[in-house]
C-alpha positions as CSV (number, residue, x, y, z in Angstrom):
1,M,19.2,27.3,-17.7
2,S,19.9,29.4,-14.6
3,G,18.6,29.6,-11.0
4,I,16.3,32.3,-9.7
5,V,15.1,33.2,-6.2
6,G,13.0,35.9,-4.6
7,I,11.6,37.1,-1.3
8,Y,8.7,39.5,-0.6
9,R,8.2,40.2,3.2
10,L,4.5,41.0,3.2
11,D,4.8,42.0,6.9
12,Q,7.2,44.8,5.7
13,S,10.1,43.4,7.6
14,P,13.4,43.7,5.6
15,A,14.4,41.0,3.2
16,E,17.7,39.8,4.4
17,S,20.6,39.2,2.0
18,N,21.9,36.3,4.0
19,E,18.6,34.4,3.3
20,L,18.9,35.2,-0.4
21,R,22.5,33.9,-0.3
22,Q,21.2,30.7,1.3
23,M,18.7,30.3,-1.5
24,V,21.2,30.8,-4.3
25,D,23.7,28.6,-2.6
26,A,21.2,25.8,-2.6
27,L,20.9,26.3,-6.4
28,A,24.7,26.5,-7.0
29,H,24.6,23.7,-9.6
30,R,22.2,25.7,-11.8
31,G,24.6,28.5,-12.3
32,P,28.4,28.2,-12.0
33,D,29.2,31.3,-14.0
34,G,28.0,34.0,-11.6
35,V,25.8,34.8,-8.6
36,D,24.3,37.9,-7.1
37,V,21.5,39.1,-4.9
38,W,19.7,42.4,-4.7
39,C,17.7,43.7,-1.7
40,Q,15.6,46.8,-1.2
41,G,13.4,47.1,1.8
42,S,11.1,44.1,2.1
43,I,12.0,42.8,-1.4
44,G,14.9,40.6,-2.5
45,L,15.9,38.9,-5.7
46,G,18.7,36.5,-6.5
47,H,20.2,34.8,-9.5
48,R,22.6,31.9,-10.4
49,M,24.0,32.4,-13.9
50,L,24.7,29.6,-16.5
51,W,26.2,31.0,-19.7
52,T,24.6,29.4,-22.7
53,T,23.7,32.1,-25.3
54,P,26.1,34.7,-26.6
55,E,24.0,37.4,-25.0
56,S,24.2,35.7,-21.6
57,L,28.0,36.3,-21.5
58,H,27.3,40.0,-20.9
59,E,24.2,39.5,-18.8
60,H,24.0,40.6,-15.1
61,L,21.1,39.6,-12.9
62,P,19.2,40.7,-10.9
63,L,18.8,43.7,-13.3
64,V,17.5,47.0,-11.9
65,K,16.1,49.7,-14.2
66,G,14.5,52.6,-12.4
67,E,11.5,51.3,-10.4
68,L,11.7,47.9,-12.1
69,S,13.9,44.9,-11.0
70,I,14.0,41.5,-12.6
71,T,15.5,38.1,-12.2
72,A,14.9,35.5,-14.9
73,D,15.7,32.0,-16.1
74,A,14.8,32.7,-19.8
75,R,15.6,32.2,-23.4
76,I,13.5,34.4,-25.7
77,D,13.3,33.1,-29.3
78,N,11.4,35.8,-31.1
79,R,14.0,38.5,-30.4
80,S,14.1,39.7,-34.0
81,E,10.4,40.3,-34.1
82,L,10.3,42.0,-30.7
83,S,13.2,44.3,-31.6
84,Q,11.0,46.0,-34.2
85,I,8.4,46.8,-31.5
86,L,10.1,47.4,-28.1
87,S,12.2,50.2,-26.7
88,L,15.5,48.5,-26.1
89,P,18.9,49.7,-24.9
90,D,20.9,51.5,-27.6
91,R,23.3,48.6,-28.3
92,P,23.7,46.0,-31.0
93,L,21.1,43.3,-30.7
94,E,23.7,40.7,-29.8
95,K,24.6,42.7,-26.8
96,I,21.1,42.9,-25.4
97,S,20.2,40.1,-23.0
98,D,16.9,38.1,-22.9
99,S,16.1,39.6,-19.5
100,E,16.3,43.1,-21.1
101,F,13.8,41.9,-23.7
102,I,11.4,40.8,-21.0
103,L,11.7,44.0,-19.0
104,A,11.1,46.0,-22.2
105,A,8.1,43.8,-23.0
106,Y,6.7,44.5,-19.5
107,E,7.2,48.2,-20.0
108,Q,5.3,48.0,-23.3
109,W,2.5,45.6,-22.5
110,G,2.4,45.3,-18.7
111,H,0.9,42.1,-17.4
112,D,0.1,41.0,-21.0
113,C,3.8,40.8,-21.8
114,P,4.0,36.9,-21.6
115,E,1.5,36.6,-24.4
116,H,4.1,38.3,-26.7
117,L,7.1,36.1,-25.7
118,I,8.1,33.0,-27.5
119,G,10.6,30.8,-25.8
120,D,11.2,29.2,-22.4
121,F,11.0,31.5,-19.4
122,A,10.3,31.9,-15.7
123,F,10.8,35.4,-14.3
124,V,9.9,37.7,-11.4
125,I,9.6,41.5,-11.8
126,W,9.4,43.8,-8.9
127,D,7.4,46.9,-9.9
128,G,8.2,49.6,-7.3
129,R,5.5,51.9,-8.7
130,K,2.8,49.3,-8.0
131,Q,4.6,47.8,-5.0
132,Q,3.9,44.4,-6.6
133,F,5.7,41.2,-7.7
134,F,4.7,40.1,-11.3
135,C,5.7,36.5,-12.2
136,A,5.2,34.4,-15.3
137,R,6.1,30.9,-16.6
138,D,6.3,29.8,-20.2
139,H,3.5,28.2,-22.2
140,F,4.4,24.5,-21.4
141,G,6.4,24.8,-18.2
142,V,9.8,24.1,-19.6
143,K,11.3,26.4,-17.0
144,P,10.4,25.5,-13.4
145,F,8.8,27.9,-10.9
146,Y,8.1,27.0,-7.2
147,Y,6.7,29.3,-4.6
148,Y,5.7,29.5,-0.9
149,Y,3.0,32.0,0.3
150,Q,2.0,32.8,3.8
151,P,-0.7,35.5,3.9
152,D,0.4,38.8,5.5
153,C,3.8,37.3,6.3
154,A,6.0,36.2,3.4
155,F,6.2,35.1,-0.2
156,A,9.2,33.3,-1.8
157,I,10.0,31.8,-5.1
158,A,12.8,29.5,-6.4
159,S,13.7,27.4,-9.4
160,E,13.8,24.3,-7.3
161,I,12.1,23.3,-4.0
162,K,15.4,23.1,-2.2
163,G,15.8,26.8,-2.8
164,L,12.8,27.3,-0.5
165,L,13.3,24.6,2.0
166,C,16.6,26.2,3.1
167,L,14.6,29.0,4.7
168,D,13.8,28.6,8.3
169,W,10.3,29.9,7.9
170,V,9.3,27.5,5.1
171,P,7.9,24.3,6.7
172,K,9.3,20.9,5.5
173,K,6.0,18.9,5.8
174,I,5.2,16.1,3.4
175,N,2.1,16.5,1.3
176,E,0.5,13.0,1.4
177,V,-2.0,13.8,-1.3
178,R,1.0,14.1,-3.7
179,I,2.3,10.8,-2.4
180,A,-1.0,9.2,-3.3
181,D,-1.0,10.8,-6.7
182,Y,2.4,9.3,-7.5
183,L,1.4,5.8,-6.3
184,A,-1.9,5.9,-8.3
185,L,-0.1,7.3,-11.4
186,M,-2.4,10.2,-11.4
187,L,-0.2,13.3,-11.8
188,E,-2.5,15.7,-13.4
189,D,-2.5,18.4,-10.7
190,K,-0.4,21.2,-12.0
191,V,-0.1,23.1,-8.7
192,I,0.8,20.9,-5.7
193,T,4.1,19.4,-4.8
194,T,5.2,16.8,-2.3
195,F,5.6,19.5,0.3
196,E,2.6,21.2,1.8
197,D,2.4,24.9,1.1
198,I,5.1,24.7,-1.6
199,L,3.3,25.2,-4.9
200,R,4.1,25.3,-8.7
201,L,3.1,28.2,-10.9
202,P,1.3,26.3,-13.7
203,P,2.4,26.6,-17.3
204,A,1.1,29.6,-19.3
205,S,0.3,31.3,-16.0
206,R,1.1,34.7,-14.5
207,M,0.9,35.8,-10.9
208,W,0.6,39.0,-9.0
209,V,1.7,39.4,-5.3
210,D,1.3,42.4,-3.2
211,A,0.2,43.5,0.3
212,T,-3.5,42.6,-0.5
213,G,-2.8,39.0,-1.5
214,I,-2.0,36.8,-4.4
215,K,-3.6,36.3,-7.8
216,V,-2.9,33.7,-10.5
217,D,-4.5,33.4,-13.9
218,T,-3.8,31.9,-17.4
219,Y,-2.5,34.1,-20.2
220,W,-2.6,31.7,-23.1
221,Q,-4.5,28.5,-24.0
222,L,-4.4,26.1,-26.9
223,N,-7.5,26.4,-29.1
224,P,-9.0,22.9,-29.7
225,D,-11.6,24.3,-32.1
226,Y,-9.4,25.9,-34.8
227,E,-8.6,23.9,-37.9
228,L,-6.0,25.0,-40.4
229,K,-7.0,24.6,-44.0
230,L,-4.3,24.6,-46.7
231,E,-4.7,23.8,-50.4
232,S,-2.7,20.5,-50.6
233,D,-0.7,17.8,-48.8
234,E,2.4,19.5,-50.1
235,A,1.4,22.8,-48.6
236,Y,0.9,21.2,-45.2
237,A,4.3,19.4,-45.5
238,E,6.1,22.6,-46.5
239,A,4.5,24.5,-43.6
240,F,5.6,21.9,-41.1
241,H,9.1,21.8,-42.5
242,K,9.4,25.6,-42.2
243,I,8.0,25.8,-38.6
244,F,10.0,22.8,-37.4
245,A,13.2,24.2,-38.9
246,E,12.7,27.5,-37.1
247,A,11.9,25.7,-33.8
248,V,15.3,24.0,-34.1
249,N,17.2,27.0,-35.5
250,C,16.2,29.4,-32.7
251,R,17.3,26.9,-30.1
252,L,20.7,26.6,-31.7
253,R,21.6,30.0,-30.3
254,S,24.6,29.1,-28.1
255,A,28.1,30.3,-27.2
256,F,29.1,26.7,-26.5
257,P,29.0,23.4,-28.3
258,V,25.5,22.0,-28.8
259,G,24.5,18.4,-28.3
260,S,21.5,16.2,-29.0
261,H,20.2,13.0,-27.5
262,L,20.0,10.5,-30.4
263,S,18.1,7.3,-29.8
264,G,17.4,6.4,-33.5
265,G,13.7,7.1,-33.1
266,L,11.7,9.5,-35.2
267,D,11.8,12.4,-32.7
268,S,15.4,12.6,-31.7
269,S,16.5,11.8,-35.3
270,S,14.4,14.6,-36.7
271,I,15.9,17.1,-34.3
272,S,19.4,15.9,-34.9
273,C,19.1,15.8,-38.7
274,M,17.7,19.3,-38.8
275,A,20.2,20.7,-36.4
276,R,23.1,19.2,-38.3
277,K,21.8,20.6,-41.5
278,I,21.4,24.1,-40.1
279,L,24.9,24.1,-38.5
280,A,26.4,22.9,-41.7
281,E,24.8,25.8,-43.6
282,T,25.7,28.4,-41.0
283,T,28.6,28.0,-38.6
284,G,30.1,24.8,-39.9
285,E,30.2,23.3,-36.5
286,T,29.4,19.6,-35.9
287,L,26.6,18.4,-33.7
288,H,27.5,16.2,-30.7
289,T,25.2,13.3,-30.3
290,F,24.7,11.1,-27.3
291,S,23.2,7.7,-27.7
292,N,22.5,4.7,-25.4
293,I,23.7,1.4,-26.8
294,F,23.1,-2.1,-25.6
295,D,25.6,-5.0,-26.0
296,T,24.0,-7.4,-23.6
297,V,20.3,-6.6,-23.9
298,Q,20.4,-6.5,-27.6
299,E,16.6,-6.2,-28.1
300,C,16.9,-2.6,-26.8
301,D,19.8,-1.7,-29.2
302,E,19.0,0.8,-31.8
303,R,22.4,1.2,-33.4
304,P,21.3,0.4,-37.0
305,Y,19.0,3.5,-36.8
306,I,21.5,5.7,-35.0
307,H,24.1,4.9,-37.7
308,E,21.7,5.8,-40.5
309,V,21.6,9.3,-39.0
310,L,25.3,9.5,-38.4
311,K,26.1,8.4,-42.0
312,Q,24.9,11.9,-43.1
313,G,28.2,13.4,-41.6
314,G,28.6,16.5,-39.5
315,Y,28.2,14.7,-36.1
316,T,30.5,14.0,-33.2
317,P,29.0,10.8,-31.7
318,H,29.2,9.7,-28.1
319,Y,28.0,6.3,-26.8
320,I,26.8,5.2,-23.4
321,H,26.6,1.5,-22.6
322,A,23.2,1.6,-21.0
323,D,23.0,-2.1,-20.1
324,T,26.0,-1.8,-17.7
325,F,24.1,0.2,-15.1
326,G,20.6,-0.1,-13.5
327,P,17.8,2.3,-12.7
328,L,19.1,2.7,-9.1
329,S,22.9,2.8,-9.9
330,D,23.1,6.6,-9.5
331,V,20.3,7.1,-7.1
332,E,22.4,8.5,-4.2
333,E,23.8,11.2,-6.5
334,I,20.4,11.9,-8.1
335,W,18.8,12.5,-4.7
336,K,21.2,15.5,-4.3
337,Y,19.2,17.2,-7.1
338,E,15.8,15.7,-6.9
339,D,13.5,17.1,-4.2
340,E,10.5,14.8,-4.8
341,P,10.0,11.0,-5.0
342,L,8.6,11.3,-8.5
343,L,11.3,9.5,-10.5
344,G,10.3,7.6,-13.5
345,P,11.7,4.1,-14.3
346,S,13.7,5.5,-17.3
347,H,15.3,8.5,-15.5
348,H,18.7,6.9,-15.5
349,Y,19.1,7.1,-19.3
350,P,19.1,10.9,-19.6
351,W,21.1,11.1,-16.4
352,R,24.0,9.2,-18.0
353,L,23.5,10.9,-21.4
354,N,23.7,14.4,-19.7
355,Q,26.8,13.3,-17.7
356,A,28.5,12.4,-21.0
357,A,27.4,15.8,-22.5
358,H,29.0,17.6,-19.6
359,Q,32.2,15.7,-20.1
360,A,32.2,16.8,-23.7
361,N,31.9,20.5,-22.7
362,V,28.4,20.7,-24.1
363,R,26.1,23.2,-22.4
364,V,23.0,23.1,-24.6
365,I,21.4,19.7,-25.1
366,F,18.5,19.0,-27.5
367,D,15.9,16.5,-26.4
368,G,13.1,14.9,-28.5
369,F,10.9,15.1,-25.4
370,D,7.2,14.6,-26.0
371,G,7.4,14.7,-29.8
372,D,5.0,11.8,-29.6
373,T,2.4,14.1,-28.1
374,V,3.0,17.2,-30.2
375,V,3.2,15.5,-33.5
376,S,0.4,13.1,-32.5
377,H,0.0,9.5,-33.5
378,S,-3.7,10.2,-33.6
379,L,-4.9,6.6,-33.7
380,E,-8.4,8.1,-32.9
381,R,-8.5,8.8,-36.7
382,L,-9.5,5.1,-36.9
383,H,-12.5,5.9,-34.8
384,E,-13.4,8.7,-37.3
385,L,-13.1,6.4,-40.3
386,A,-15.3,3.8,-38.6
387,F,-18.0,6.2,-37.5
388,Q,-18.0,7.7,-41.0
389,H,-18.4,4.1,-42.3
390,K,-15.3,4.4,-44.5
391,W,-14.6,0.7,-44.0
392,P,-12.2,0.0,-46.9
393,E,-9.9,2.9,-45.7
394,F,-10.3,1.8,-42.1
395,A,-9.3,-1.8,-43.0
396,E,-6.2,-0.8,-44.9
397,A,-5.1,1.5,-42.1
398,V,-5.7,-1.1,-39.4
399,E,-3.7,-3.7,-41.3
400,V,-0.7,-1.4,-41.6
401,A,-1.1,0.1,-38.1
402,S,-1.2,-3.3,-36.4
403,K,2.4,-3.9,-37.6
404,N,3.6,-0.4,-36.8
405,Y,2.1,-0.4,-33.3
406,Q,2.6,-4.1,-32.7
407,L,-1.1,-4.7,-31.9
408,P,-3.3,-7.5,-33.2
409,V,-5.6,-6.6,-36.0
410,N,-8.6,-8.0,-34.2
411,Y,-7.8,-5.9,-31.1
412,M,-7.7,-2.8,-33.2
413,L,-11.0,-3.7,-35.0
414,V,-12.7,-4.3,-31.7
415,Y,-11.4,-1.1,-30.0
416,Y,-11.6,1.3,-33.0
417,G,-14.2,-0.1,-35.3
418,L,-17.0,-2.0,-33.5
419,P,-18.2,0.9,-31.4
420,A,-19.4,2.4,-34.7
421,L,-21.7,-0.6,-35.2
422,R,-23.2,-0.2,-31.7
423,Q,-24.0,3.4,-32.5
424,L,-25.8,2.4,-35.7
425,S,-27.9,-0.2,-33.9
426,K,-28.8,2.3,-31.2
427,R,-29.9,4.8,-33.8
428,G,-31.9,2.1,-35.7
429,Q,-29.8,2.5,-38.9
430,W,-30.1,-1.2,-39.7
431,L,-29.5,-1.0,-43.4
432,T,-26.1,0.7,-42.9
433,F,-25.5,-1.7,-40.0
434,A,-26.1,-4.7,-42.2
435,K,-23.8,-3.4,-44.9
436,S,-21.1,-2.7,-42.4
437,V,-21.4,-6.2,-40.8
438,D,-21.1,-7.7,-44.3
439,Y,-17.9,-5.8,-45.1
440,I,-16.3,-6.6,-41.7
441,H,-17.2,-10.3,-42.0
442,H,-15.6,-10.6,-45.4
443,R,-12.5,-8.4,-44.8
444,F,-11.7,-9.6,-41.2
445,Q,-13.3,-13.0,-41.2
446,Y,-15.3,-11.9,-38.2
447,S,-18.5,-13.9,-37.3
448,R,-21.6,-12.3,-38.7
449,R,-23.6,-13.9,-35.8
450,S,-21.3,-12.4,-33.2
451,L,-21.5,-8.9,-34.8
452,W,-25.3,-9.0,-35.0
453,M,-25.7,-10.3,-31.4
454,R,-23.0,-8.3,-29.6
455,Q,-23.0,-5.0,-31.6
456,G,-26.6,-5.0,-32.8
457,I,-29.2,-6.8,-30.7
458,R,-27.8,-6.7,-27.2
459,P,-27.2,-2.9,-27.1
460,V,-30.8,-2.3,-28.1
461,V,-32.6,-4.9,-25.9
462,F,-30.6,-4.2,-22.8
463,N,-32.7,-2.2,-20.4
464,K,-31.3,1.4,-20.1
465,T,-31.5,1.3,-16.3
466,L,-29.6,-2.0,-16.3
467,R,-26.9,-0.6,-18.6
468,K,-26.6,2.5,-16.4
469,F,-26.3,0.3,-13.2
470,H,-23.8,-1.9,-15.0
471,R,-21.7,1.2,-16.0
472,I,-21.7,2.6,-12.5
473,R,-20.7,-0.7,-10.9
474,R,-18.0,-1.2,-13.5
475,K,-16.6,2.3,-13.0
476,K,-16.4,1.9,-9.3
477,A,-14.7,-1.5,-9.7
478,D,-12.2,0.0,-12.1
479,D,-11.4,2.9,-9.7
480,L,-11.0,0.5,-6.8
481,A,-8.7,-1.7,-8.9
482,K,-6.6,1.3,-9.8
483,V,-6.4,2.6,-6.2
484,G,-6.2,-0.7,-4.4
485,T,-3.4,-2.5,-6.2
486,I,-0.5,-0.7,-4.5
487,V,-2.0,2.1,-2.4
488,N,-2.9,1.2,1.2
489,A,-6.7,1.1,1.2
490,S,-7.1,3.0,4.5
491,F,-4.7,5.7,3.3
492,A,-6.7,5.9,0.0
493,K,-9.9,6.4,1.9
494,Q,-8.4,8.9,4.3
495,I,-7.4,11.3,1.5
496,C,-10.4,10.5,-0.7
497,L,-8.2,9.2,-3.5
498,R,-11.0,7.8,-5.6
499,E,-12.8,11.2,-5.6
500,R,-9.5,12.9,-6.5
501,I,-9.0,10.5,-9.5
502,D,-12.5,11.3,-10.6
503,Q,-11.8,15.0,-10.3
504,F,-8.7,15.0,-12.5
505,T,-9.7,12.2,-14.9
506,P,-11.1,13.7,-18.1
507,K,-14.8,12.9,-18.6
508,P,-15.4,10.2,-21.2
509,N,-16.4,11.5,-24.6
510,F,-16.6,8.6,-27.1
511,P,-15.8,8.6,-29.8
512,M,-13.4,11.5,-29.0
513,P,-12.5,13.7,-32.0
514,V,-8.9,13.5,-33.0
515,R,-8.2,17.2,-32.2
516,Q,-10.0,17.0,-28.9
517,K,-7.9,14.0,-27.8
518,H,-4.7,15.7,-29.0
519,W,-5.6,18.9,-27.1
520,Q,-6.3,16.8,-24.0
521,E,-2.9,15.2,-24.2
522,M,-1.1,18.5,-24.7
523,T,-2.8,20.2,-21.7
524,G,-2.5,17.4,-19.1
525,G,-0.5,17.9,-15.9
526,V,2.0,15.1,-16.6
527,L,3.7,17.2,-19.3
528,S,4.9,20.0,-17.0
529,L,5.8,17.6,-14.3
530,N,8.1,15.6,-16.7
531,L,9.6,18.8,-18.0
532,E,10.5,19.8,-14.4
533,C,12.3,16.4,-14.0
534,V,14.1,16.9,-17.3
535,D,15.2,20.4,-16.2
536,R,16.7,19.1,-12.9
537,C,18.4,16.2,-14.7
538,A,20.1,18.7,-17.1
539,A,20.8,21.2,-14.3
540,A,22.8,18.6,-12.3
541,F,25.4,18.7,-15.1
542,G,25.4,22.4,-15.9
543,L,23.2,21.9,-19.1
544,E,20.2,23.7,-20.5
545,A,17.7,21.2,-22.0
546,R,16.0,22.6,-25.1
547,H,12.9,21.1,-26.6
548,P,12.1,22.0,-30.3
549,F,8.9,20.1,-30.2
550,L,7.6,22.4,-27.5
551,D,7.9,25.5,-29.6
552,R,4.5,27.3,-29.2
553,R,4.2,27.9,-33.0
554,L,4.9,24.2,-33.8
555,V,2.4,23.0,-31.2
556,E,-0.4,25.3,-32.4
557,F,0.3,24.2,-36.0
558,C,0.2,20.4,-35.2
559,L,-3.0,20.7,-33.2
560,A,-4.8,22.7,-35.9
561,I,-4.1,20.5,-38.9
562,P,-6.8,18.1,-40.1
563,S,-6.8,14.6,-38.8
564,D,-5.8,13.0,-42.1
565,Q,-2.6,14.9,-41.9
566,K,-1.9,13.3,-38.6
567,F,-2.8,9.7,-39.3
568,R,-3.1,8.1,-42.8
569,G,-2.7,4.7,-44.3
570,G,-1.8,3.1,-41.0
571,F,1.0,5.6,-40.1
572,G,0.7,8.1,-37.4
573,R,2.6,11.4,-37.4
574,M,2.2,11.7,-41.1
575,I,2.8,15.4,-41.3
576,M,6.3,15.0,-39.9
577,R,7.1,12.0,-42.2
578,H,6.1,14.1,-45.2
579,G,7.5,17.4,-44.0
580,L,11.0,16.1,-43.3
581,N,11.2,13.9,-46.4
582,T,14.4,15.6,-47.5
583,I,15.9,15.5,-44.0
584,L,15.4,12.0,-42.6
585,P,16.9,8.7,-43.7
586,K,14.2,6.7,-45.2
587,T,14.5,3.8,-42.7
588,I,13.7,6.3,-40.0
589,Q,11.1,8.3,-41.9
590,W,8.9,5.3,-42.3
591,R,9.7,3.6,-39.1
592,G,6.6,2.6,-37.3
593,D,7.9,1.1,-34.1
594,K,10.4,1.9,-31.3
595,A,12.5,-0.2,-28.9
596,N,10.8,-1.5,-25.8
597,M,13.1,-0.7,-22.9
598,S,11.4,-3.1,-20.4
599,A,14.0,-5.8,-21.0
600,N,16.8,-3.5,-19.9
601,F,14.8,-2.3,-16.9
602,L,14.5,-5.9,-15.8
603,N,18.1,-6.5,-16.5
604,G,19.0,-3.6,-14.2
605,L,16.5,-4.6,-11.6
606,L,17.3,-8.3,-11.4
607,N,21.0,-8.4,-12.4
608,I,22.6,-5.0,-11.4
609,N,20.5,-3.3,-8.6
610,R,18.8,-6.4,-7.2
611,P,20.6,-6.2,-3.7
612,L,19.3,-2.7,-3.3
613,F,15.7,-3.5,-4.3
614,E,15.7,-6.5,-1.9
615,Q,17.3,-4.5,0.9
616,V,14.5,-1.8,0.6
617,L,11.8,-4.5,0.4
618,N,13.1,-6.5,3.4
619,R,14.5,-3.9,5.7
620,D,13.0,-0.5,4.9
621,Q,9.4,-1.3,4.0
622,H,8.2,0.0,7.3
623,L,8.9,3.5,6.0
624,V,6.0,3.2,3.5
625,L,3.5,0.9,5.2
626,K,1.2,3.9,5.8
627,Y,1.0,4.4,2.0
628,I,1.5,1.0,0.4
629,N,0.0,-2.4,0.4
630,P,3.0,-4.6,1.3
631,D,1.4,-7.8,0.0
632,T,1.0,-6.2,-3.5
633,W,4.7,-5.1,-3.4
634,H,5.9,-8.6,-2.3
635,S,3.8,-10.4,-4.9
636,A,5.0,-8.2,-7.7
637,W,8.6,-8.8,-6.7
638,Q,8.2,-12.5,-6.5
639,R,6.6,-12.6,-10.0
640,L,9.5,-10.4,-11.4
641,K,12.1,-12.7,-9.9
642,Q,10.7,-15.6,-11.9
643,Y,11.3,-13.8,-15.2
644,P,12.4,-15.0,-17.8
645,G,11.9,-18.6,-16.5
646,S,8.1,-18.0,-16.2
647,N,5.9,-18.0,-19.2
648,K,5.4,-14.2,-19.0
649,T,6.2,-12.0,-21.9
650,I,8.3,-8.9,-21.4
651,N,5.2,-6.7,-21.9
652,S,3.3,-8.5,-19.2
653,T,5.8,-7.4,-16.6
654,T,5.0,-3.7,-17.0
655,K,2.5,-3.6,-14.1
656,D,4.8,-5.4,-11.7
657,N,7.7,-3.2,-12.8
658,L,5.8,-0.1,-11.9
659,I,4.6,-1.5,-8.5
660,V,8.1,-2.4,-7.4
661,W,9.6,0.8,-8.8
662,R,7.2,3.2,-7.1
663,A,7.4,1.4,-3.7
664,T,11.2,1.3,-3.8
665,V,11.7,4.9,-4.9
666,L,9.2,6.2,-2.2
667,A,11.0,4.3,0.5
668,L,14.4,5.5,-0.6
669,W,13.2,9.1,-0.6
670,L,11.6,8.8,2.8
671,Q,14.9,7.5,4.2
672,R,16.4,10.9,3.4
673,M,13.6,13.0,4.9
């Protein structure tokens, strides 16, 4: 983790070093180990250095080599492979920095160089021969990249928005479309930010900037059509183990102590166990672990699982009492680093974990971020079984999955199984329909009459036009419900929020194949947005967050495997459970659930941060009245205050939690503008 900045004066006026200094000063927290700027004519680059890898100790950026100049926030993981191909400086490999690898790759492959890089990176290269900026961002957007572009005038980039807003010629104007996105929980746009004219370079994208304009395109995409075929379950498990081990191993490259968030869940435990094993076999160092524990809100406490991991030895554990602070306890400090009002309701957990990591002199922190998506649960496999009429296998899987995912059997049957009956009736396959109804009746004690009427007769006799009309009306009602609950209706209409939701919501494809659904989840805009938040949360404490699950090789493998390697016998993520059989404690390997943190959120909201939530609601709501329906906000707060005295379950508070949270965070952010 470092900080990068750059300026290109398209009007040919000189890039001023004092402006670059302002930019790197705004990013001081990203790099305490060195700072420098470079200017040449209308071009300027700057860098803030955070030492993490052994090679970074000798690195100096911006780096100038002939007509090429580079600044980069990068960690390149396929150095060994690249060293056999590229023309590198005549020095030992451990003395060659990652930015030199990138520059050599650019000399070798030009604008195709990002395709050959594995790792996390955001970089800018000034090519004096072409009089052109070339920029690129890694495959999933682990490293942030923001830019401002004014045609025929100026172009600027920075690792954080604050590195751009410090420039006098960059406007600080709120982008209300992004405000609406946040309130509607529709964050799929990979380009815009909460400030007009400040944009994000999307993941897996490259950009050219010169006097003629700007061009952005995609250099890599996940392939949703490729299926990997191996000879046995054991072969798939061995392949996963090998790729996952490499994803962890290459991220252990550090000149400083390494730590890992350890919650006791499958993702963080898998990373911690693999990292401990590799360290024990190589350097002999212990792995620092950082875990939230709960003495008061004990339903959130995962210590039994955490201790199962720690019993392996080779760890230095650290604990944070996460029920002693609330979601807004650190908000004033957090606003010093967060530029947008896009905080999630769980942001305070990694904030305190990273604070503890900093105090333990750790600089590299592992995170199990988005392992749920990469190694997919793939419940859509149940759809496949039902539509293939494999009812015994479907039934066995549903009965186990209902316990693992804490969902009623009947709910899973209705959602995943009964659509297959409707398809049979529409196609006139009545013999198969009758056999399926008979099986479901006996296995699930579901009424034959109800199955015949609701799944067989009604779908056929309903007039097609009536069904279409019904669907259209229902869709509009759903959209209005989503937009209208918290978003001010006039504001939603003004910015065409319904149309925007339609634009960014994937078109329905039912039943959706497992791989298609997996691909959709991996390519959504929320992933890179969350990664940007994770990056800033780490940067605030001088840490580099590393995400083994977002290794390109691992993602491509997990997407390509057959659906029965993802979900089988009621267990999702089967490939990881099998592949890490020798690494994970059994209680975690076959764990199907995870702790629900809603109880601790409510504890923080009602018992710790309540005065601040009420102050914002009663005194500062005028700041957000343009955007928010105040009645919805007040009603949600009144319902939450009644918990737990009301008859509501903890899961039923989720909607109200999010309403109160989004409204409060937006008001607090607008106070600072």
